[in-house]
N, C-alpha and C positions, 0 to 999 in steps of 0.2 A: 957636433950635435946633428942628428939626422933631421931632415926637413919633414915636418908632420903635415901631410896633405889632407885635404877635405875628404878624399876617397878613403884614406886610412881611417879617419875618424868615423866615417859612415860605415865602413866594413866592421869595425870594432863594435859600433852601436848595434848593428844588425845581429852580431854574435851574442851580445850580452844584455841588450835592453837597457843598458846604462844611459844616463843623461849625456847629451852631446859634450858638454864641457868636462864631465868626469872622464869621458873617453879621451878627450884631447890631453887632459892632465896626465892620465895614465900612460899614454903614448909618449908624451914628453919625458916623463920620469923613466920610461923604459927605453928611451933613445930610439924609438921607432920599432922596437921588437914587439910584434903583435902578440906572441905567446906570453911574453913577460907582462905586457900590458893587461892581458886578459886575467892573468894570475893576480896582478895588483888590484884589479876591480873585484875579484872574488874575495880578497882579503877585506876590502873596504865595504863592499855591498852585500857580502854573504852569499847564500846559495843562489840568489836571483841570477847572477852572472853565469854560474855554472850550469844552471838548468837551460838558460837560453842558448848557451854555447852548443847544446846538443842538437840544435835545429839542423835539419838536412836541407841543403840548397840545390843539389843536383837532381836531375830527373832520371827515370829508368824503371826497371823491374828486376825482381828476384824470381827466378824459376827453379823449381826443384823436381827431381825425378827419383823414384824408388822402384827398384826391380831386381829380382834374382839375388837378393841379399846385398845389393849395392845401392848406396845413396849418393846423389850428386846435387850440387846447387851452383848456380851461376848468377852473376850480376851483369846486366846489359844496360848500358847508359844511353841516354838521348838528350836532346836539348830542351824539349818541352813536355809537359804532362800530356798534351794533346796526342803525341805520338805513342805514349804508353798504352793508349786505348785502340791503337791501330791493329787490326787482325794479323796483318803480315808481320809486324814487329813482334807481336806476342807469339806467333808461330815460330819465328826464328829463335826467340828466347827459349821456348819450350824444347825446340830441337837441340839447342846448345846444351841444355841440361841432360837430355837423353843421351846425346853423343858423349858427353863427359862420363856418364855412368857406364856406357857400353864400350867405349874405346880407350878410356883412361889417358887422355892427353896430358902431357907434362905441364903445359901452361896454355895461356890464351892463344899464343901464336900457333901452337900445335893443334889446338881446338879449331882454329880458323882454317887449317889445312885439311881437315877431314872432309870426306866426300859428302855432299848434301846439295839438293836442288830444291828450289822453291820459287814460285812466281815467275818462272821462266829464266831464273838465274842459276848459275852453277859453273863448274861442277863441284866447287867446294863451299863450305860455310862462309869463308871470307868473301868469295865471289857474290854470295847471296847478300851479305852485309853491304858490300859496295853497290850492288844493284839496287837495294832498297834505299840507300842514301840518295841515289839519283831519282828513284821513283817518288819517294816521299818528300825529298828536298830538305832533309835535316840530317845532321851528322849523328852517328851512333857507333858504339864500340862495346867490345867485350872487355869488361874490367877485371873480373877475377872469377875463379872457380875453385870448388873443393869436391873431393870424392872420398867416400868412406866405404871400405869393404872388409870382409873377414869377420863380421859379426852382425848383430841386429842393428838396423838403422831405421829411424822414422823421421818424418819432416813435418813442418808446419809453416805455411806462408800466410801472413796476415795481409789481406788485400793483394797487392803486388809489390809492396815496398819493403817488407820485413820478412826475412826467411830464416829458418832454423833447421839444422840437422842435429839429431841426437843419437849418439851411440849408446846402446843399453843391453842389459841382460834381464830377462823376466817379462813383465806384462807390457804389451804394446800400448794399451790405453793409458797406463801411468806414464810411460815414456813420452807419449804424445802430449799429455797434460804438461809435462815438464817443458816440452818444446814451446807450447803456448805460453807458459810462464816466462821462459827466456825471452820470447818476443815482447812480452809486456814489461818485464822488469830489467832486462838488459844487463845481466850479470857479466863480469869480465873474466871469471874463473870458476872452477868447480868449488874450491875451498879457499880459505884465507891464505893458506900456504902457497897456493898457486897464483896469487895475484902478482903481476909483474912488478919487479923492484922499482922501476922508474915511476909507476903510478903511485906506489906507496910513498916514495920520496917527494913526489910532487904534492901529495896530500899533506905530508909532514911539513913541507915548506910553508904551505898556506896556513896550517894550524899554528906553526911557530910564529909566523908574522902576526896572526890574530892574538896569540898569547902575549907577545911582546907589546902590542898596542894596548892590552888590558892593564898594563902597569902592575901586574901581580908579582909577588916575590918569585925568584928563580925556581924554587922547588915546586911551588904551586903551578907555575907556568909549564914546567916539564910534565907534570901530571895531566894538565889540560891538553898538551900536545899528544901525549900517549893515549889519552881517552878519546881524542878526536880520531886518531889513526885506527884504533880498535873499532870504533863505531863505523868508520868508513869500510874497513875490511868485512865487517858483518853485513853491511849493506850491499856490497858488490860481489860477495861470494855466493854462488848458486845455492849450495846446500844449507846455508844459514839464513837465507831469505824466507820471510813468511810466504807460504804457498798461496798463490793468487785465488785459488778456489776455496781455500779454508785457511784464513790467516791465524787460526789458533794453533797451527802446526807449521813447522818449517818444511822446506822441500825434502830435506834429509829424512825427517820423521815420516812424511807421506810415503816416500819410497820404501822405507823399512816396513811400513804397514802393508804395502803392496808387494813385498818381497821382490823388489826390483832394484837394479843397480844401474846408475848412469855413469858411463866411463868417459864421456866427452861430449862436447857440443860445439857447433859453429854457428855464429850469428852474423847475418849480413843485413845491413840497413842501407837502402839505396842512397848513394851519394855521400855516405859517411866519409869525412875527411877530404871531400872535394869542394873546392870553391867554385860555385856556379858563376859563370860570366853574366853580369847584369848590365842593363842599360844604365850607364853612369852619367847620363846627361846632366842630372841634378848635381852630381858631384863635381862635374866640370864647371857648371855655373857657379857653385859655391867656391870652388878654387879660384875662379876668375874674380869673384867679388872680394875674396880674401886678399888676393894679389893687389887688386885696385886699392883696397883700404890700406894695405901696407905701404903703398907708394905715396899715399896722401898724407 
């Protein structure tokens, strides 16, 4: 049996908003597996856990560049929100997006090797990054990049934390509206058929556990599971989502009305999937208290 620490409980609570004792029970049942514990809480507490789990904990910006039929987007991370407002940091991020579009680097390492000078640092983008770390006093890194060419591309960046590239044919205004929709609704695929199998299976697993807890007969439980999965697919597929500017029609219907076709999209949310290092002084105190209680 894995040891359940106060920090593990605190981390799970931060992800799910679930009560502390429920988090501890879930971690104990999951033998310390964070992902499994989160899934157990979703089964027990419903969508509350799932919604809270989408919170972003890392800092940084998303920068996009569109030019000469090419679209590019990068995520650049830092330690605190304060640095995201720094002009030098913003300039470096914007330069990274432009260089990605113009030079087509294979990955972030190749991006860093491209020629670029700023604030007296250079001759490469990586040298500028290292120089700004010393100047600002905070770590920063290029996390990921995407480049789209060979067709029409548009972008939308909400603030500096959410960025979307959309590949399309037809009307640019409609395509940009789709980019705004993606930023707001965060679909995972164009259509239900494109939703990754692992996401479907995860949702099916949660639905099955809920159905089993309901005590319904097997045939009814099976229908409940299938209904939940189909509802999930409709909610996460772009084309079947109600359009944010007019929820009386789906995105697919809006595009058809505008004689526009969206062939792909990329969504970046700052810090998605990154665990932000936090001051865990409180967790350490809690762990010490728990240890002391265990000895008494």
